[in-house]
Each structure stands twice: as C-alpha cells, then as structure tokens.
N, C-alpha and C positions, 0 to 999 in steps of 0.2 A: 771390201774388207768388212764392211758393216754386215753384209749378208752372211758372210762366213761366221762372224761372231754370234749372230742370231741362230744359225744352224747348230753350232757347237753348244750354245746355251740350251736350245730346245732338245738336243740329244741328251744332255746331262739330266734335264728334267724328266725326259721320257725314260731314261735309264733308272732314275730314282723311283719313279712311279712303278715301273716294272718290278723293281726289287721289293718295294712295299707290298705290291699285289702278290708276289711269289711268297713272301713271308706270311701274309694273311692266309693265303690258300693252304700253305703247309700247316699252319696252326689249326685251321678248320679240319683238315684231313686227320691230324693227330687227335683232335677231340672226337671226331666221328669214329676213328679206330678204337680209341679207348672206350668210348660208349658202347660200341658193338662188342668188344671183348668182354666188358663188364656184364652186359646183358646175356651174352652166351654163357659166360661162366656161372652166373647166378641162376639161369634157367636150364642148365644142362641136365637132361633127364638121366644121365648116367651117374650123377652125384647122388649118394644116398640121402634121403630125407626122412624125418620122423613122420609117422602116421599113426592114427588111432589103432589100438590093438584089436578092436572089434572085428577086423578083417581076418584075424587068425582063427583057425578052426576052434570051436568052443571047447572041445575036450582037451586040446593041447593048452589053450589059454587057462583052463581050470587047473591043469597040471602045473603050469608055471606059477600060478598064484599059490597053490598048495606047497610047492617047493620053497617058496620064498616068504610066505606069510603064515605066522602062527595064528591059528583060529581059536576061538573060545568055545570049548565043548563041541568041537567038530562043526560048528556053524560058520559058514563062509560069509564074512561080513565085509570083505574087501570090495571096493567099488571099481570094477574092471573098466568102466567107461573112462576113467582117468589115465589108464595105462597107454603107453605109446610104444611103438616098435620101430626099429631101424634095421633094414635088411642090408647086410654087407656081403657083396659077392666076393668070392675068392677062387683061386685055382690051386688045387692040391695035387699030389702025385696020383691020386685016384680020379681026378677030373675036376669039373666045375662044381661049386656048391655055394651056399650062402649061409651066413650066420644071422640069427635074429637077436638083436640087443633090445632088452626090455627096460623101459624107464617106467617106474611105478607111480610117480607123482602122488605120493601119499605121505601124510605127516607121520603115519605109523612106521614107514620105512625110510624116514629121513631123520637125521639128528645132527649133533654138533660136528660129527666127522664127515657128514655129507649124506648123499642119498644112495640107495641101493640100485645098482644096475646088474642085470644078469644076462649072460650070453648063452645062447643055445645053438647047437648044431645037430641036425637030425633028431630033434626033439629031446636031446640030452643036454643038461646044464654042463657047460665047460668052463665057466668063470662067473663068479659073483664078486663084486667089489664095491666099496663105497667111494663115490666121487664127489668132490666139493663143488664142481662146476655144474650148472644146470644144462649147459650146452657143451659137453665134452666132445672131442673129435676122435672118431674111431677110424682106423685104416689098417688093412693088411699090408705087410711089407714084402719086399722081394726075398728077404732072408727066410729060409725054410728049415724046419727042424722036424725030423721024423715024418716027413712027407707033407707037413702042413706049414703054410706061411705063418710067420710070427705076426703078432698084433701090436699096434701102437695105439695108446690112448693118451691124448693130450687134454689137459685141464688147466684152469687158472692156478697160479701159485698161491700159497697160503696168504701172502701179503698182497695179492692181486697185482703184482708188478709185471707179470708176464705169464707165460705158459710153461708148464713142465710136462714132459712126455715120459710115460712108462712103457716098457716093452714087455710083452708076454709071449712065451714060446710054447709050443705044443710038446707035451711029454706023455704021449700015449692015449690018455683019456681026458685031459684037461689042459688048460693054459696055466703056466706058472710065471710069475714075474721074474725077469732076468736082468732088468736094468731099471 
C-alpha cells in the first residue's frame, strides 16, 4: 500500500509540473506572437509613412509651395527642405491612384488653429485644411462618392482627451467635409 501511495503522490506532482510547464509555454507563445504581430504591424511597408518632399519632382514641389505660401514680392522664401509628403494609395472607379498629403512644417503656415496640410491628386490641390495634431492619420474609406473613396482624417481632440475623425467626400473636383 505504501508503494501505491508513493505512485499516486508522484503522479500528482508530475501532473502539477506538467500543468505549470504548459502554462509557462503558453505565456511564452503569447508573448512571441504579440511581439511578432507588433513588429510586423510597425514595419509593414504597405502602411503609408511621411518622407521628405525632396523626392517630389521639383516643378511640382514649387507649384505646391506657390499654391499654399504667399511670397513677398514674388520671391520664394519658403524652405522646402522641411516639407514632408505622405502618399496615400486609393482605388477609384477609374482605377488605382495615390494622393500626396503635404505637411509644411513651417511657422509661417502654422498658427493657433493648427498647421496647414494640403492634399493633391494628379498635381491638383483637392483639399487644404488646418489640423491641430502634428501626426494626423489619413485613410481612404470604403464609402465612395462620385467614383472616389471618401477620406477620413483623425487628429487629437481640442482637449487632448482622445481623437476626433472628420470625413471628406469627393464632389467633382475637390473633397468637402461631410462629417
């Protein structure tokens, strides 16, 4: 009987040890999975990222500055090296395209209401807006109006308690705020 008690006691200990090892292995797998997901999400090349606008064709970049910056006596004094661009791919009824969102990073184009952001499609300005947030989030939506997907722009709320999102839809030649 003594041998039977030892066997049962060893089995219980062995079962607990197996349970602890299984829980530890599950925790390690969850941590590895979360880490992998986070790294893939943060380094996904399909996510749009800001880059220096110097990669934009010089004549187009000059047009963008001229459209958005009032010069003194026709002299271009705007420092283009501070400008950044975000390319946003979209699919419209006429096919695939991309919008260029310009962030000017200039004291002359920022004020109490925020900083100027301008969006161009096919070298045409389709939206200019002041945004409070330095890192607003832009995305095209599934909703389509007049053949173009609507655009959502998220930014920090006035009291910085969260984010607010505004939606803009296409009305022939530009985006207009709808929500």
